[in-house]
N, C-alpha and C positions, 0 to 999 in steps of 0.2 A: 485080655490081651493086656499085657506090660505095660506099664507106661509109658515106655523109652517108645514103642511102639506107636500111640497114640500121639507122641511129642513127633512122628516122624508123619504121622496123617497130618497134621498139622501144618508141616514145614511143607508137605509136598502140595498142598491145598493152595497154600501160598505160592510155591512155585510155579502152580499149575497157573492160576490169577493171574499173575503179574507177566509171565512168557506170554499167556494168550493175548493178554490187552497190548503188548510189544506188536502184533501183527495182525487182529483181525480188524483193525478199521482199515486195512487198505484197500478191502476189497468192496468195502461199503463207500469208500470216498465221493465217487459220483454223487449216490442217493444225498449225503450229508450236504454237498455243492448244492442241489436241487433245492432240498428243503431250507436249508438257512441263507439261500443268495449270496453265498462266500465268492469273493473272488480266487485267481490264482493261488495269488500270496497266502492269503486267509486260509486257505485250505491247504498249504503246505505246513505252514505253524500247526493246524489240527495236529499234526502227524508229528511234525519237530518236537514241537514244545515238550513233549512228553520224555522224548528221546533226548535232547537237551538237560533237562531239568535230573533224568534219572544219572545217564552217564555222567555228568557233572558232580555229582554227590554220592557218587556209589563209596568212595573213599573214605569220604566224612562220614558216612552210615555205617560203616565198616567198623572205624575207629571210636563214635560212641557207643557203639555197641559191645566193645572191648571194654569200654571204662563203665559204663553205665549199666550193661546187663545186654547181653542177647535177647533175654525174653520181653524187658521192658521195649527195648525198641522195638521187637517183633509185634508185640502188644499196641505200641504206638503207632507204628509204620501201618498195620493189616487196618486199623479205625480208621486212617487216615485216607488210606487207597480206596476203602470201602466206600465212605462219605463221598469222596470226592464222584466214583463211580456213578453213584445216587444221582447225583449235581449235574455231571455230565450228560446224562441220558437224559435229564430236563430240561436242559439248557434251550434258549429260544435263541440266542443270537450266536454267531460266530467268536466275538469277543467273550463271552460269559462259557463257550464251551474249551478256548483257548484256555482260561483261566483255569477251569478245574483239570483238563491236561495237566497242567503245570502242578498243581495239587498230587493227581494222582502219580507223576515224574515223581515227587519228593516223598510219597510213601511208597512208592517201589524203591527207592534210595536205600530209605531206610529197613524196609523187608529182605531185599534179597541179599546182603551181605552177611546174614545173622542166619539164613538157611542153613549152609553149610558149617556155619560157627556152632550152630545147636547140634548138629548131626556130631560133629567132634567132641563137642562136650559132653553129650548124651549115651555114645554108645565106647564104651571102654574097649571092649572086643574088637581086635582087628578085622576080623572075619566078618561080625555082625556091621562094622563101618564102613568095611567096601560094600556089602549088601545094600546099606542105606546109602551112599553115595552113586549106586546103582541106580537105585530107585530113583532120585532127585536126579539122574541123566534123565532116566526115563519119562518120568513125569515131565520135563522142560520141554521134549522133544515132541513128547505126544501135545502138549500144547502148541508149538510150534507149528506144528502139522494139521492141527485142527483149526488152528486162527482162520486161513483163508475158507475151510468149510463152513464153520459158524458165521462167516462175514458174510460170505457168500448167500448162505442160507437166509439170515436175517435181512439183506438187502433186498432178497427178490421177493421174501412173503412175510416180511414183520418192519413195524417202525423202526427207525436205524437207532433209537435210542437203546435199544435190546441189547445192543453190541456191550453197552456198558452197564445196563441191570442186571445182566448172567453174572456180573463178576458180586452183586449184593449179597446171595447168599451164599456164596463159596467163602466170603467173607468173614459172615457172621458166622459160620459152621467152624472155618478154620480159627477165630477168634475164642469160640465158647473152649472148645480142644484145646486150644493152648492154655488158656485161664486154668483149667482144670488139671492137664496132666503135665504140661511144661514147668521144669526146674528152672532157677535163674544160675547163669554162668556170666563171671566178670574176670576183668584183668586186676589183681590185686594188686599187680606189681608196681602201679603207673599212679598210685594214690588218686587216683581222678585228674590226673595232667592230661590234655587235650593236644598239647604240642598245636596252639591257635597261628603261628605261623607255618605251620606244616599242613593243617587243615584248608588254611586260606590259599596259601599257593599251589596245591593238587587241584582244589576247587577250580581257582581261577585257570591253570593250564587244562585242565579236562575242559572245562566251559567252551575256553576259547577255541580249542579244535575242535570240539563238538560242533560248534556253530560255522568255524569256517569250513568243513565240508558236507554241511548240512546248505550250506548256502552258495559254495564257490561255484557250482555248474551254472547256476543262473544270474550269479552277480559279474561271474566272471574271474578265475583263479588269477588275474592279474589287475582285479580290484583295489585300490587302498585299503574299501575295508576289511576284504579278504587276506590282502598280504600282513596286514596289521594283527588282524587275529590270531595268524600265524606265529607273529614275532613277538605277541603277548604271550603265546601258548609255548614256544619255546624258552622264553625268558624266564616265565614261572615255574616251568619243569626243571632248568639248571637251579633258579634259587630254591626249589624244593631238594633236589639234589646234596645242595650245600646245607640246607638246615639240618637235613635229617642226618647227615653224616656228621653233625656236631650238635644233635640234640642228645642229652642221658635219655628220654623216653621219645626215640624217636617211632614214628606213625610204622616205618617199615626202613627196617635196619638194613642198610646198603650191602652190611658183607654180604648180605643174603645174596645178589647178584654178581657174587665170585664161587655161589654154589651152581655147578655143572646142572645140578638135577632141576634146580628153580628157574632160571637164567634158560636153560634149553627148553622146559616145558611150558614158558611161558611164550617163547618163541614158536614154540610146535603149536601151540593153543591159539597164537596170532595168524599163524599161516592157515591154518585148519577155517580160524572164524573169516579171516579175509578172504581164501576162497569161495569157500560155502556160502557164508552170510551174504557174500557181495552177488551169486549165482541164483541165490535162491528167490531174490526180488524180479529179478530177469526171469527167470522160470518159470513165474505167473504170470506174466507178459505175453510167452511163448506160448503156454498151453491156451489162454483166449484169446489172442490177437492171431496168431498164426493158424494154430491147428483149432480154433473155433470151439473149445469148452466152454458151457456156461460157467460161471461161478461158482456155482455147486458143485459140477464136475471138476472142474479145477481145484476146486477143495480135495476132492476126492481122491484124485492120483496122489496125494501127500500123503496119505494115511498109511498103504503098506510098507511106506521109507519108516516113519515113524514108530508103526508096529515092532519092525524087524531091529530098528534102534533100541525099544523097550528092552528086549527079548535079549538083543545081545550087552543091553548095558547090565543086567543081572546075572550075565555069563564071562563078562571079561573081568571079573577079580579073581575067579578060579582059574581062569585059563591060564591071566599073567602067573598066577601062585605055580601052576606047573609049567610054563614056557617061559616064564620074565616078563617085565610089564614092558621092557624094551621091544622084543617081537612083538609081543599083543599089539602095544600101539603102533608100530612099524607097518604091520601087517593089516591092520585096519586101514590108515591112510593110503597104504596101496589099496586098498578093496576100493576106497571112497575115491581115488585119482581113476581107478578102472570104472568103474559105476558113471561118473562125469564124463570120461572121455567115449562110453558106450551113447550115450544121452547126444555128446556131440555129432555123432554119424546120423543120426536121424534129423528128417527132412520135414517139409511142408504135410506131407500126406501121412506122418506118423500116427499110430492109434493108442487108445489109452492100453492095450496089452503090450504095443511095443516099447511103450515108457518102461514098464515094469523091471525090466533084466537091472537097466543101468540106476534106477531108483531104490532097486532093492539092496544092491551092492553098495550104494550110498548109504541105507541105512544100518545094515550091519555092520559095514566099517566106522562108523560114527559111533557105535555101540558099543565097539569095542576101545575104546579111547577114553573109558571109566580110569582104567591105572594110571592114568596121564593126571586127572585132577587127583586121585589119591596118592600121589606122590608130591604132588604139588602141596597140598596140605600135609604130610609128612615134614615137609621142610623147616614149617614153622611151629612153636611151641604152642600147645593147646590156648592158652592164654592167647594167643594174639591171632586165633581161628577167625576173628570175623575180618580181620585188615587183609588176611588172605584171601579169604573168601571174595573181597572187596575187590584185593589187585586181579585176582583171576575172571572177575566179573566185568571190569573196566578193561584190561586188556581184551577179551574179547566183544565187548561194544564196541569201542574204539576200533578195532579192529574190521568189524564188522560195517561200520559207517565208510571206512577206509576202504572196505572192499567194493562197496556198491557205487565209491565215488571213481577206482581206479579202473574195475570192469567196466564199470557205465563209459568213462571213457573210450575204453579200447573198441566197444559195442558202438557206439557214437561215431567213430570215427571211420570204423569198418562199413556200417552202416551209410555214413556220407559218400563214400568213394562206390559204393553198389548202385548207389541213387544216379551218381553220375555216369555211373554205365548203364543206364535204363532199365534197372533192375525196377522191379514192382515194389511197394512199401512194405508188405508182408515177406518179400524175398529179400529186400535191404536188411530190415529188421532180422530175419534169419542167420544171413552170414554176418552181421555183427555179434550176434547172441552164441554160433558158434566158435567167433574168436574168442571170445570172453571166457569161455567153457575150455578153451585149450590152456589160457593162462589162469585157469583155475586148477586144471589139472595138473603144470608146474609148478603151482604154491604145495598144494596138496602131498606131492611126489619128495619137494624141497621139505614139507615139514615130517614126511614119513624116513627121511634121512636125520634127521636133526632130532628127532625123538631117539631112535635107536640107539645113537650118540650117547643122547645126554641121559636116557637113562637105566645105560646098560651097568650093571653090578648094582643095581638099586636094591637087589634083595639080601646084598650083604652087609648092606648100612642099616645101622639101628636107627629109627624111628624115635623121635619123642615120647618118651609116656605118657600116656594118657593120663589127663586130671577128671576125671566126674565134675560134671556141674553141681554135687553139692556136696565136693570134699574141702574139707579147709585148707586154705594153702598159708603156707609163709613166704616171707622174704629170699629166705634162702632157698626153697622150691623153686621160686621163680626165676632166680639167679642160676639156681642150674640147668632146670631147663632152657631159658636164653642160652646158654652155651651150646647149647644140641642144633643152633640154629643152621650151624657150618657142618655143609655135606661135604664129606672129602672127592676130591677130583682124582 
């Protein structure tokens, strides 16, 4: 097998590991709490510490990869993540576990932005690159679906530490394959300029926003600390925009946001993530608390959805080539909205089989989103693929947190009203959950409209010419590619 496909294997393993770790812990939380005698606050930080570090440093990781080399950052990140996973599994106290979860988040923030960037640098052929992006998407979907299943099985049958130990062999295999097959790629145009003010303000903005979204529900949305965190985030984001617009070597060219494809594509990704990631968390609660599924059975319910997403992620590129990316992505989001609506019609008597029509539609529609990722990458020159990948992942992570917050607020509001009217706890939760599902339907449907408008005519636009990982680049080449970041409206 050619080296580039072995590189894809390494990237896929790293993606699988980092995405799996993002949600495998949720089902095992009660077991960890009993074993380590954690308070509720300590338990929350076992989950939140990883997300905070991961989301907060994504843009930093993407920029470091562009400047110092994607392969180098990939190897460093995968090493940090793997060693931190081993240590987390061996942790004997809550403080130690939280500390190594922070290191896991750091490793993931270095690895995840490099994955798509490495794919762009490795695959010169547009068709092969689309296939590789589809595989990357499918692996991520599979990891998200297997997370609850793996976590449920481990919490029922093994020591909780195995939710972290499973990362160790995967990380070691990815490390060996990458060391042997992966070529280095770097943004030579910046002469190792890091844009430190931009790095600092982006990290502060993401850290503060993520913290506020995680802690807002428990501390109160009007608490001084939460309002202060939102204010710091807004101020840092404004400073980041001002710095980047004046920088000679910006992390993110502000002119990109004048591109219909880039800004519309990011908006579409955020609407999809806002709705789907937000409701994904509460669907696990619905399956276990209302339908009475065991953790393992609840995890199994997501597997067919993930398999459909994996299959149609591979088909998304060829379909888009025939009918257009705008039609493919918009149709996929319509299917997602229809699937979520079908789930909203189910009640307390729903069966495993009854869940499948809605779940399968969500999987098929999400798989057809692959052309959106490819379109976003095409708006950035290949040398800036690391930061492009980071922007995409950061927008998705923050939108997912925002979705959990807002949809959770809708759910709890309707749940409270139902309880006041004499509903049972399960019935009240179901009423709130169905309300959250309808909000998701509206958000995803809006994403369908935005994607159709934003991606329309994309096939007639020339994408930046790919630059392979091992090809010599000159400043003139880099300047020429930089001129292609503006996509006509």
